[in-house]
N, C-alpha and C positions, 0 to 999 in steps of 0.2 A: 504495502500499500503506500503512495507517496506520502511523504511526511511534510513537504512544502508547498502548497497550492502555486500552481504557475501564474501569475497576474496579468493581463492582456495590456500592452501598452493603451491605455483608455485612449486618449485625443484622437489617434487614427482612426480606431475602430468606432467611437461614437460619432467622429465627423463623417467617416463614409454612411452612416445610416441616416443621419440628420441630414446633412448635405446631398449626398449623392441618390441616395433614395427616397426616405420617407419628405426630405424636401421637394420632391414632386406629387406629395401627395396632402402636404402637411395640415390643409383644413379635413384631412378625414382620419388623422392619428385617434381622435375619439371612437369612430366609425370600426377601427382596427380594435379597440379595446373590447366594445359592445361586441365584434364578433367571437371575440376570444373569449369572454363571458358566455356564448351562446354554444360553440363550439365545446368549452371543458363542464356544460351545465351546471355553473356557477350560481350560488346562493346560499341561504341560511343553511346550518348544520351542514355543509359542504368543506373539506379541508383542501384549500390548494397551495399546491406547489410551483413558484417561479424561481426556476431556474437561469442566473445570469442577470439579475433584477437591477445592478446599476446603482440608480439613486433610489430604487425602490418606488417611482412616481406609478409605475404599472402596479406594485401591491398595492399601493394606498386606493388607485381607482376602482380595483378588481373588490377591494374589500369594504369601500363606501357603500359603491354602487349596488353591489349584489348581496353583501351581509355574509358573505365567504369568511372562512378563517383562511389566510392567507401568511403562508411563509415563503421569505423570499431567500436566496442565496447566491452570494458572491465570493469570488475569491479575494478581494481587496479588502485588508481588514479596516483599513479609513475609512472606507465607501461604508462597510457594514456599522461604524460607530457613528458615523455622520447621519446615515441614514434612521438607525434606531434614535437619536438624538432628536432626528423632526419629526418623528412620527411619534414619538410620546408626546411631543409638544403640541403637535398639529391635528392628530387623528384620533378619533373616538372608536376606531375601526378593530376588529381582532387582527392586527397585522405585525408582524416582525422581520427580521431580518437574522438570517447567522452567517458565521463565516466557515467556507467549506470550499474545498475543492471539488470541480464540477464532476470528475469522475472518480468519487467516493465521498459519496453523500452520507451524512451522518443521522441517518434515519434507517427504522427497521423496516422491513420488506412489508409491503402492502398495508401503509399507513394512510394515504394519501388517496382522496375521489379524484383528484386528476391533477396533472403537471405541465407545464410549459417551458420549453426550451427556449430562451430569447437568443439574439444573435452572437451572444458572448459564447455563446457554447461551443463555438467554433473556434474558439482560441484554447480549449483544452488540448492537453497534449495527446488524448486519445478520446477524439470526440466519438467514435463507436462505443467504447466504454460510458462514456457520459449518458450518450442514448439510452444504453443498457442499464444505467442506473436509475435514470427517470422512469422507465419501464420497472425495475425492480419494488420501487419505493410505492408506484400506485396498486389500489385494489384488482383486483380480475374484473375483466370487461369495463376498467376506468380511462377514459382518453386521455392520450398523451400528443400535444401539439408544440410543433418545432415552428418559430419565427426564424428563419433563415436566408443569409445573402447568398445568392448564386450567382455562378457565371453565365453570364447570357452569349458572350463571345467568346472563339476559341482561341486560345494562346498558344505557342508553342512552350516548352518547358521550363525554358528559359525565362521567357517573359511572364509565365505563372509564377515562377519563383521570386521573381523582383518584385510582383504587387504584394506578394505575400510577406516577404520580410519586410517592405516597407510599412503594410499595412498592420503586421504583428496578428493578423488573423487567417487560419486557413479556409479560403473560402472554398467550396466544391460544388459539383453540379448536383443539381436535381435529382438525377438519378441514383445519384451517392448517398444522399440523406435518407433517400427511400428505402433505399436497400440496409442501409444501417437499422433503421426500425423494422426492417422485418426480421432481419438477423437478431434483433433483440426481443422478438416475440410480439409483433405489432401488426394486426390485420387490419381490414376495411381500411387500409391508407388512401385519402384524400386530398387533393392538392388545390389550394388557391393561390391564383398568380394577383399579386400588388403590386408588380413592379409598377404600372402605370396609371393605377388609380388616382383620380384624382387631379390627373396633369392637366386637363381643358387648354392644352397646345403651350402651358409653358413649360421654359427649360430651367432646370434646377441650375441656379448661382453658384460659381465659384466657391469653396469653402471658407470661410475667415476664422481664424484661430486667435483665442484670447490670448493676452502675454502670457496666463497660466501655463496654456497648452504649448505656445511657441517656447517658453522654458522647456519645457519637458519633451517636448521634440529636439532640442537643442541639445539637452544634457543626454539623452539615451544616444545620440550621435557622438557625442563627444567622449564618454565611456569609450563606446566601439572602436571608433577612426579616427579622433581627436578634435582639434579646434577646427582646423581649416573645414571638415564635415560637418562641422559643427554650423559653421555660420550658412552653410548651403541647405541645411537639412530641412528648414522650414518653406524657402521657396520650392524644395523638389517634392516636399508632400503635399504642399497646396497644389503644385501643378499637376502631380500624379491623378489626386482625386477630383481636380477639374477634370482632367481628361476622360476619367473613368464616367463622370456624370453626363458629360457629352456625347459619348460614345456609347452611351447605353452598356456599359460592359457588364454591369452587376443589376441582378434582378433580385426580387425580394419575394420569397414563397412563405404560407402558411400551410403546414403538412401537421394533418391528424390522423392518427393512427389508435385502435383498440386495442386494449391487453388482452390477448388470448388466453385462459388461465391453465393450458393442459399443454405440456411439452409440444414444441413441434415434432413432427417425423425427420429423421436424416435426410 
């Protein structure tokens, strides 16, 4: 079992989601949350897990709007602390966030009524195992929903590795996520393509980083390659995400499966 969770480099991941994908349907974010509530059948007396919850805004929304008991999981201890402080101060819903690696969840088998795997699940050292962990902790016949960024365009191996290294997020094709779900014991897999919902002809603007995010990006580059790389890192990362946005290289899919209660045949 891993002892130290792998913490993804947040700025690139979040900016990819917000600017490249979510920016194309920003007005529909709440629509997505409502869809997730429907897909997981969230409601009072239901226990819901959200894996990769970040700042826990989704955890709070689901708890407040549906009445479900919602637990979020994130590998960054600082984000977990900050989220719990905010939730205790602002939310009366039964919600909380726990610190954990995605591929080694601190829960018993079959304790949740549903689970959601957010985009940061792809930053796990072993995404297939992370999906299997989601399936392990939900009850038989419970829904598991993945919200994942996917490749929309074909890249050569070198191009893919360059993008993955810059983003810190292991993007995969939709078919790969579906295969992981099947191998983990999910059936009745359904896919929704949210890539262009709410665009109405708009083109996503290039991402803009805050000062704190710029310092984080530069700091990562300095630790790996030195000061010269640090000076160029922010411009390079901004250009990369902008290019991905314009080329529609990355898609966003919501994938739902149901936990089959019996062992699958070889």
